[in-house]
C-alpha positions in Angstrom: 75.1 -37.3 7.1 75.0 -33.6 7.8 73.3 -34.1 11.1 75.6 -37.0 12.0 78.6 -34.8 11.8 82.2 -35.9 11.9 82.5 -39.7 11.8 86.2 -40.5 12.0 86.9 -42.9 14.9 83.4 -42.6 16.2 81.6 -45.8 17.5 78.4 -45.9 15.5 75.3 -48.1 15.6 73.2 -48.4 12.4 69.9 -49.5 13.9 67.8 -51.4 11.4 70.8 -51.5 9.0 69.1 -53.7 6.4 71.6 -54.7 3.7 74.1 -52.3 5.1 74.1 -49.4 2.6 74.4 -46.7 5.2 76.7 -48.7 7.4 79.2 -49.0 4.5 79.0 -45.3 3.8 79.7 -44.4 7.4 82.6 -46.9 7.6 84.1 -45.3 4.5 84.0 -42.0 6.3 86.0 -43.4 9.1 83.4 -44.7 11.6 83.7 -47.9 13.5 80.2 -49.4 12.7 78.0 -52.0 14.1 74.8 -52.8 12.2 71.8 -54.5 13.8 68.8 -55.9 12.1 66.1 -58.5 12.6 66.3 -59.9 9.1 68.7 -62.7 8.5 68.2 -62.4 4.7 69.2 -58.7 4.7 72.1 -59.3 7.0 73.4 -62.0 4.6 73.5 -59.4 1.9 75.3 -57.0 4.2 77.9 -59.6 5.2 78.5 -60.5 1.6 79.2 -56.9 0.8 81.6 -56.7 3.7 83.4 -59.8 2.3 83.8 -58.1 -1.1 84.8 -54.7 0.4 86.1 -55.2 4.0 85.4 -52.1 6.0 85.5 -53.5 9.5 81.7 -53.5 10.0 80.2 -56.0 12.5 76.7 -57.1 11.9 74.4 -58.4 14.6 71.1 -60.1 14.2 68.8 -59.0 17.0 65.4 -57.5 17.8 66.3 -53.8 18.5 63.4 -53.6 20.9 64.7 -56.4 23.1 66.2 -55.6 26.5 69.0 -58.1 25.6 69.9 -56.5 22.3 73.5 -55.2 22.2 74.0 -55.8 25.9 77.2 -54.2 27.1 77.7 -52.1 24.0 78.2 -48.3 23.9 78.0 -45.9 21.0 78.8 -42.3 20.3 76.2 -42.1 17.6 73.0 -44.1 16.8 71.6 -43.8 13.3 68.0 -45.0 12.6 67.6 -44.5 8.9 63.9 -45.1 8.0 63.9 -48.0 10.5 61.7 -46.7 13.3 58.6 -47.0 11.1 59.5 -50.6 10.3 59.8 -51.6 14.0 56.5 -52.3 15.8 57.7 -51.7 19.4 58.8 -48.0 19.4 59.0 -47.8 23.2 61.3 -50.8 23.4 63.4 -49.6 20.6 64.0 -46.1 22.0 64.8 -47.7 25.4 67.5 -49.7 23.6 68.8 -46.5 22.0 69.0 -44.8 25.3 70.7 -47.8 26.9 73.5 -48.1 24.4 74.1 -44.4 23.7 77.0 -42.8 25.4 76.1 -39.9 27.8 77.5 -37.5 25.3 76.2 -39.4 22.3 73.6 -38.4 19.7 70.8 -40.0 17.8 70.1 -39.2 14.2 66.8 -40.5 12.8 65.1 -40.2 9.4 61.5 -41.2 8.6 58.9 -40.6 6.0 57.3 -37.3 7.3 54.4 -38.4 9.6 52.4 -35.3 8.5 52.4 -36.3 4.8 49.5 -38.4 3.6 50.8 -39.1 0.1 48.4 -39.2 -2.8 48.0 -40.4 -6.3 50.4 -43.3 -6.9 52.6 -42.2 -4.0 52.1 -43.5 -0.4 53.7 -41.9 2.6 53.0 -42.0 6.3 49.4 -43.1 6.7 46.7 -44.9 4.8 44.4 -43.0 2.4 41.5 -44.6 4.2 42.6 -43.1 7.6 43.6 -39.8 9.1 46.8 -38.5 10.7 45.6 -39.4 14.2 44.9 -43.1 13.2 48.2 -44.7 14.4 49.0 -48.2 13.5 50.5 -50.6 11.0 49.3 -50.4 7.4 50.2 -51.5 3.9 50.2 -49.4 0.7 47.2 -50.2 -1.5 47.7 -51.4 -5.1 46.8 -47.9 -6.5 50.1 -46.7 -4.9 51.9 -48.2 -7.8 55.2 -46.4 -7.1 55.4 -47.6 -3.4 56.3 -51.3 -4.1 58.3 -51.7 -0.8 55.4 -50.5 1.4 53.0 -52.8 -0.5 55.3 -55.7 0.5 56.2 -54.9 4.1 53.9 -52.1 5.2 54.9 -49.5 7.9 53.8 -48.1 11.2 52.3 -44.7 11.1 52.7 -42.6 14.3 52.0 -39.0 14.9 55.0 -36.7 15.2 54.2 -36.1 18.9 54.4 -39.9 19.5 58.0 -40.0 18.3 59.0 -36.9 20.2 57.4 -37.9 23.4 58.8 -41.5 23.3 62.3 -40.1 22.8 61.8 -37.4 25.5 60.7 -40.2 27.9 64.1 -41.8 27.7 66.0 -38.4 28.0 66.5 -37.6 24.4 65.6 -34.1 23.3 65.4 -32.6 19.8 68.4 -30.6 18.9 67.8 -30.0 15.2 65.4 -31.1 12.4 65.4 -30.7 8.7 62.7 -31.5 6.1 64.8 -32.1 2.9 63.2 -32.0 -0.5 63.4 -35.2 -2.5 65.7 -35.4 -5.5 64.4 -33.7 -8.6 64.6 -37.0 -10.4 62.4 -38.7 -7.8 59.8 -35.9 -8.2 59.7 -36.1 -12.0 57.0 -38.8 -11.9 55.6 -37.8 -8.6 54.5 -34.2 -9.0 51.7 -34.7 -6.5 54.3 -35.3 -3.8 56.1 -32.0 -4.3 53.6 -29.7 -2.3 54.2 -31.2 1.1 57.1 -32.5 3.2 58.2 -36.1 2.3 61.1 -36.7 4.7 61.9 -35.7 8.3 65.5 -36.0 9.6 66.2 -35.1 13.2 69.1 -35.1 15.7 68.6 -35.7 19.4 70.9 -35.4 22.4 70.7 -36.1 26.1 68.6 -33.6 28.0 
């Protein structure tokens, strides 16, 4: 939210919105929000929440990497909150972001830090059986007992340079990055995760 800045009256795309948690928060802060996701089940939950608390959010079921996704739409801000690792086609997805982003618009993305290997019961960016340079999809092993989501759906590991170069190729340049520490409550039972970076949040604008 800090990197997204002022949201009042801004046209915002929540890319990979899931069940709409972040979309709702941005709408409460005054944004006009569109959420896009591939999962019909997650969008059903998002729309149910919209019915209970109408915030004017419009949800679209689409493949964010498709050239037809969000055709004719334009946004001041695109937010990709932990979604780029869930989408297999990074090149197609950043092309969509560049296509729908206003010339003066910004992208804010957050991902599990690609330089963090995890350990113990905690998984992060890449498989314990691989190295940082081994890009590709992987699923957390059973011994990562605290990573139940990644055991179910897996994630795509990519090097930091892969993300930066893909965004640079469509004219988006890094403006600011932060590596926020996890909440103390999260670290209580994950002390092995405290030594290295866990999250990467970054803001990009047009070059």
